[in-house]
C-alpha positions in Angstrom: 93.3 21.8 -37.4 90.7 24.3 -38.5 91.0 27.8 -37.1 87.5 28.8 -36.3 87.6 31.2 -33.3 88.5 34.7 -34.4 89.7 38.0 -33.0 90.4 41.1 -35.1 92.8 43.6 -33.6 95.8 46.0 -33.7 97.5 44.6 -30.6 99.9 47.5 -30.5 101.2 46.1 -28.1 99.5 43.1 -26.6 98.5 43.9 -23.0 96.6 42.0 -20.3 93.2 43.0 -21.7 94.2 41.4 -25.0 95.4 38.3 -23.1 92.0 38.0 -21.6 90.5 38.1 -25.1 92.8 35.3 -26.3 92.2 33.2 -23.2 88.4 33.5 -23.8 88.9 32.5 -27.4 91.1 29.6 -26.2 88.3 28.4 -23.9 85.8 28.4 -26.8 88.3 26.7 -29.1 89.0 24.0 -26.6 85.3 23.3 -26.2 85.0 22.9 -29.9 88.4 21.2 -30.4 89.6 23.8 -32.8 92.0 26.8 -32.8 92.3 30.5 -32.3 93.2 32.8 -35.3 94.0 36.5 -34.9 93.2 38.8 -37.9 96.0 41.3 -37.2 96.1 44.7 -38.9 99.2 45.3 -40.8 100.7 48.5 -42.3 98.4 50.9 -40.6 96.2 50.7 -37.5 92.4 50.5 -37.6 92.5 54.3 -37.0 94.9 54.8 -39.9 98.0 55.6 -37.9 101.5 54.0 -38.4 102.1 51.2 -35.9 104.2 51.7 -32.8 105.3 48.1 -33.0 105.8 46.3 -36.3 103.7 43.4 -37.5 106.2 40.7 -36.9 106.7 41.7 -33.3 102.9 42.0 -32.6 102.4 38.6 -34.2 104.9 37.0 -31.8 103.2 38.7 -28.9 99.8 37.3 -29.9 101.2 33.8 -30.4 103.0 33.9 -27.0 99.7 34.9 -25.5 98.0 31.7 -26.8 96.9 32.3 -30.4 97.4 29.5 -32.9 97.7 31.5 -36.1 98.0 35.0 -37.4 96.3 36.3 -40.6 97.5 39.8 -41.8 94.8 42.4 -42.7 96.5 44.5 -45.4 95.8 47.4 -47.7 92.6 48.5 -46.0 93.5 51.0 -43.3 95.1 53.6 -45.5 92.2 53.5 -48.0 88.9 53.1 -46.3 86.8 54.3 -43.4 85.7 51.9 -40.6 82.2 51.7 -42.2 83.9 49.9 -45.2 86.7 48.0 -43.5 84.4 46.3 -41.0 82.2 44.5 -43.6 85.2 43.5 -45.5 87.0 42.0 -42.5 83.9 40.2 -41.3 83.3 38.8 -44.7 86.9 37.5 -44.9 86.5 35.8 -41.5 83.2 34.2 -42.4 84.6 33.0 -45.7 87.7 31.6 -43.9 85.3 29.5 -41.8 85.4 31.5 -38.5 82.3 30.5 -36.5 82.9 32.4 -33.3 84.2 35.9 -32.6 85.5 37.3 -29.3 85.4 40.9 -28.3 85.6 43.1 -25.2 82.8 45.5 -24.3 81.9 47.7 -21.3 78.2 47.6 -22.2 76.0 44.6 -21.4 75.7 42.4 -24.5 71.9 42.7 -24.5 72.3 46.5 -24.9 74.8 46.0 -27.7 72.2 43.9 -29.5 69.5 46.4 -28.8 71.6 49.3 -30.1 72.6 47.3 -33.2 69.0 46.4 -34.0 68.0 49.8 -35.5 71.1 49.8 -37.8 70.4 46.2 -38.9 66.8 47.1 -39.7 67.8 50.1 -41.8 70.9 48.4 -43.3 73.0 51.5 -42.5 76.3 51.0 -40.7 77.9 54.4 -41.3 77.5 57.4 -39.1 76.9 55.5 -35.9 76.7 58.2 -33.2 79.8 58.9 -31.3 77.9 59.1 -28.0 77.0 55.4 -28.2 79.2 53.3 -25.9 81.3 50.7 -27.6 80.1 52.0 -31.0 82.6 49.9 -32.9 81.5 46.7 -31.2 77.9 47.7 -32.1 79.0 48.1 -35.7 80.7 44.7 -35.8 77.6 43.0 -34.3 75.2 44.8 -36.7 77.3 44.1 -39.9 77.7 40.4 -38.9 73.9 40.1 -38.8 73.7 41.9 -42.2 76.2 39.6 -43.8 74.2 36.6 -42.7 71.9 37.5 -45.6 74.8 37.2 -48.0 76.6 34.1 -46.7 73.7 32.3 -45.0 75.9 32.0 -41.9 77.3 34.4 -39.4 79.7 34.3 -36.5 78.6 33.8 -32.9 79.7 36.7 -30.7 81.3 36.2 -27.3 81.7 39.3 -25.1 84.0 39.7 -22.2 84.5 42.8 -20.0 87.1 45.4 -21.1 90.5 44.8 -19.5 91.1 46.8 -16.3 93.8 47.1 -13.7 92.8 48.6 -10.3 89.5 49.7 -11.9 91.2 51.6 -14.8 90.8 50.6 -18.4 94.0 49.4 -20.0 94.8 51.8 -22.8 97.2 50.9 -25.7 97.5 54.6 -26.5 98.6 55.4 -22.9 101.1 52.5 -22.9 102.7 53.8 -26.1 102.7 57.4 -24.8 104.4 56.4 -21.5 107.1 54.4 -23.3 107.8 57.4 -25.6 107.8 59.8 -22.7 110.3 57.5 -20.8 112.8 57.6 -23.7 111.8 54.2 -25.0 112.3 52.5 -21.7 109.3 50.6 -20.3 108.3 52.1 -16.9 107.2 49.9 -14.0 103.6 51.0 -14.1 103.4 49.9 -17.8 105.0 46.6 -17.2 102.2 45.8 -14.7 99.6 45.8 -17.6 101.8 43.8 -20.0 102.4 40.0 -20.0 106.1 39.2 -19.6 106.3 38.0 -23.2 105.2 41.4 -24.5 107.7 43.2 -22.3 110.5 41.0 -23.5 109.6 41.4 -27.2 109.2 45.2 -26.8 112.6 45.5 -25.2 114.1 43.4 -27.9 112.5 45.6 -30.6 113.7 48.8 -28.9 117.3 47.5 -28.8 117.1 46.7 -32.5 115.9 50.3 -33.2 112.6 49.1 -34.7 110.4 51.3 -32.6 108.4 53.4 -32.9 107.0 53.1 -36.4 106.7 56.4 -38.3 105.2 57.8 -41.5 107.4 58.6 -44.4 107.2 62.3 -43.8 109.6 63.2 -46.6 107.2 61.8 -49.1 104.1 63.2 -47.4 105.4 66.7 -47.1 106.9 66.7 -50.6 103.5 65.8 -52.1 101.6 68.3 -50.1 104.1 71.1 -50.8 104.3 70.5 -54.6 101.2 69.0 -56.0 98.7 71.3 -57.8 95.1 71.6 -56.7 93.7 69.2 -59.2 96.1 66.4 -58.3 95.5 66.8 -54.6 91.8 66.6 -55.3 92.3 63.3 -57.0 93.7 61.9 -53.7 91.2 59.8 -51.8 89.7 61.5 -48.7 90.8 65.0 -49.6 87.8 67.3 -50.3 87.9 70.8 -51.7 88.2 72.5 -48.3 91.1 70.3 -47.3 92.9 71.0 -50.6 92.4 74.8 -50.2 93.7 74.8 -46.6 96.7 72.6 -47.7 97.5 75.1 -50.5 97.2 78.0 -48.1 99.4 76.4 -45.4 102.4 75.7 -47.7 105.4 75.4 -47.1 105.2 72.4 -44.7 108.2 71.3 -42.7 106.5 69.2 -40.0 103.5 66.9 -39.6 101.8 69.1 -37.0 101.6 72.0 -39.6 99.6 69.7 -41.9 97.3 68.7 -39.0 96.6 72.4 -38.4 95.5 72.9 -42.0 93.3 69.8 -41.9 91.7 71.0 -38.7 90.9 74.3 -40.3 89.1 72.2 -43.1 87.0 70.5 -40.4 88.9 67.2 -40.4 88.9 65.3 -37.1 91.8 63.1 -35.9 90.7 59.9 -37.6 90.0 61.5 -41.0 93.2 63.5 -40.8 95.2 60.3 -40.3 93.3 58.6 -43.1 94.0 61.5 -45.5 97.7 61.6 -44.6 97.9 57.8 -45.1 96.3 58.2 -48.6 98.8 60.9 -49.4 101.7 58.7 -48.2 100.6 55.7 -50.2 99.4 57.8 -53.1 95.8 56.4 -53.0 93.6 58.0 -55.6 89.8 58.3 -55.7 89.8 56.0 -58.7 91.6 53.2 -56.9 89.2 53.5 -54.0 86.2 53.5 -56.3 87.4 50.3 -58.0 88.1 48.7 -54.7 84.6 49.3 -53.3 82.9 48.4 -56.6 84.8 45.0 -56.5 83.5 44.4 -52.9 80.0 45.5 -54.0 80.0 42.8 -56.7 80.8 40.3 -53.9 77.7 41.4 -52.0 79.8 42.7 -49.0 79.1 46.4 -49.1 75.9 47.5 -47.4 73.4 49.1 -49.9 73.5 52.5 -48.2 77.3 52.6 -48.8 77.6 51.6 -52.5 79.1 54.0 -54.9 75.8 54.2 -56.8 74.1 55.3 -53.6 76.6 58.0 -52.8 76.1 59.4 -56.3 72.3 59.1 -56.1 72.4 61.0 -52.8 74.4 63.8 -54.4 71.9 64.0 -57.3 68.9 63.9 -55.0 70.3 66.7 -52.8 71.1 68.9 -55.9 67.6 68.3 -57.2 66.0 69.2 -53.8 68.2 72.3 -53.4 67.0 73.5 -56.8 63.4 73.2 -55.5 64.2 75.4 -52.5 65.2 72.9 -49.8 68.4 73.5 -47.8 71.2 70.9 -48.3 70.7 69.6 -44.7 67.0 69.2 -45.2 67.6 67.3 -48.5 70.2 65.0 -46.9 67.7 64.3 -44.0 64.9 63.5 -46.5 67.2 61.1 -48.4 68.3 59.4 -45.2 64.6 58.8 -44.3 64.0 57.1 -47.7 62.8 59.9 -50.0 63.7 59.4 -53.7 63.0 61.0 -57.1 62.3 59.3 -60.4 65.0 61.3 -62.2 68.2 59.3 -62.3 71.7 60.7 -61.7 73.6 61.9 -64.7 77.0 60.1 -65.0 78.0 62.2 -68.0 77.3 65.9 -68.8 78.8 68.9 -70.4 80.1 72.2 -68.9 81.0 75.4 -70.7 84.3 77.1 -70.3 85.7 80.7 -70.7 88.6 80.8 -73.3 90.6 83.7 -74.6 91.2 84.0 -78.3 94.9 83.3 -78.2 94.3 80.0 -76.3 92.0 78.5 -78.9 94.8 77.5 -81.4 96.6 75.3 -78.8 93.5 73.2 -77.9 92.9 69.7 -79.2 89.9 67.5 -78.9 90.3 64.8 -76.3 92.6 66.7 -74.0 92.3 65.8 -70.3 90.5 68.5 -68.3 91.8 68.4 -64.8 89.0 69.4 -62.3 89.7 71.5 -59.2 88.0 74.1 -57.0 89.8 77.5 -57.0 90.5 79.7 -54.0 87.1 81.5 -54.5 85.3 78.1 -54.2 84.5 78.1 -57.9 84.5 74.8 -59.9 87.1 75.0 -62.6 89.4 73.0 -64.9 92.9 73.1 -66.2 94.0 72.1 -69.7 97.6 71.4 -70.5 98.3 72.0 -74.2 102.0 71.9 -75.2 104.0 74.6 -73.4 101.2 76.2 -71.5 98.3 75.9 -69.0 94.8 77.0 -69.7 92.6 77.5 -66.7 88.9 78.3 -66.8 85.9 78.2 -64.5 83.2 75.7 -65.5 79.8 77.1 -66.7 77.1 74.9 -65.2 73.4 75.2 -64.2 72.8 75.7 -60.5 71.7 72.1 -60.1 74.6 70.6 -62.0 77.1 72.8 -60.1 75.6 71.6 -56.8 75.7 68.0 -57.9 79.3 68.3 -59.1 80.4 70.0 -55.9 78.8 67.3 -53.7 80.7 64.6 -55.7 83.9 66.6 -55.3 83.3 66.7 -51.5 82.4 63.0 -51.3 86.2 62.4 -51.0 85.8 59.0 -52.8 84.0 59.5 -56.1 86.4 60.0 -59.0 85.6 62.6 -61.7 87.0 63.0 -65.2 87.0 65.8 -67.7 87.7 65.8 -71.4 87.8 68.6 -73.9 85.2 68.1 -76.7 84.2 70.2 -79.7 80.5 71.1 -80.1 78.7 73.2 -82.7 78.7 76.1 -80.2 82.3 75.8 -79.3 84.5 73.9 -76.8 83.0 72.1 -73.9 84.2 69.9 -71.1 82.7 66.5 -71.0 82.4 65.5 -67.3 82.2 61.9 -66.3 81.3 60.5 -62.9 83.2 57.3 -61.8 85.5 55.3 -64.0 
């Protein structure tokens, strides 16, 4: 049997709304004499949180609800934002031979297609406004159309209404919250929105002590409490402001204290969970860069989201700021298609301030670890034997803006190396890997 009718989900846990999805997929599958496959997130949810219910239990729930096969989606949701994970997942489904995709939406399908049209036209699938209803469904539909250019085929979308009971939308978050608040006993009002098979599996998992899933807080807190600025800055999805507030907030003893520091840095709930997942799994900017570049080579990443485009945007904004534009004005001009002939520099030198007694300990080729100090100044740290040498970086205004924008990209890796020039020691800075 070929498995050609697809659903991508968390199913944490499977409720009656999910059952409706699977039943719709079952109808389409039976018409085409094929099967239903669930692409089930594993490890972390689509919103980068630990799962309430483990993968094996959620798989059993989906199979009991009528699915034929489960495909795990791994190693994405503690690394990438939704703008990247959606193209990767859709590409996987298309390459697997999925021809039809089933999703739930409150908005009329015609409106979803209308909303998606502008994103398809521009080829931009990040930054979809939060006020758009069913914004993630819109993203899925738009990216599916975009990937038709790459694969010469796309999935046919089938929309059903979002699951409701007595006029109220069924919420997985509320289900989990009520079970937790009821001391891991499933209250009657929750059972009403669950199929019997899900209730039985949940109760079995609770008896086994498998719920709820949690972060490895010991690892997360240890890393946030002990790592220096430059190492935190190498972590994916931590920018300079986040690192500074993490340093200021030490010593952490609970997750909510970390959340408070990230909120002060301007991080919302989704980005905070992603950042914490990257800390937990020790995901570096370099790893993220390589991962995205690999998918770029496969033609899966939309042009506006490539690493080259992120770097070009930083270079463009730095160039425009030098000419007197504000950063926000420059970003808007770039978004509308404005470009310059001058290409981004991927390698350039920065000066450093050294004291005379530090010179004898330096050696050409030393790693220069980049960071932003508590005053917001770009700096580096050298580690000759037995000591640390720290210095601000001496850069032109344009290059300082460019470097700071790359630092705050959260995903572009930066490397520094000590080099000897005629006029003294310099730091050779390299963008990317």
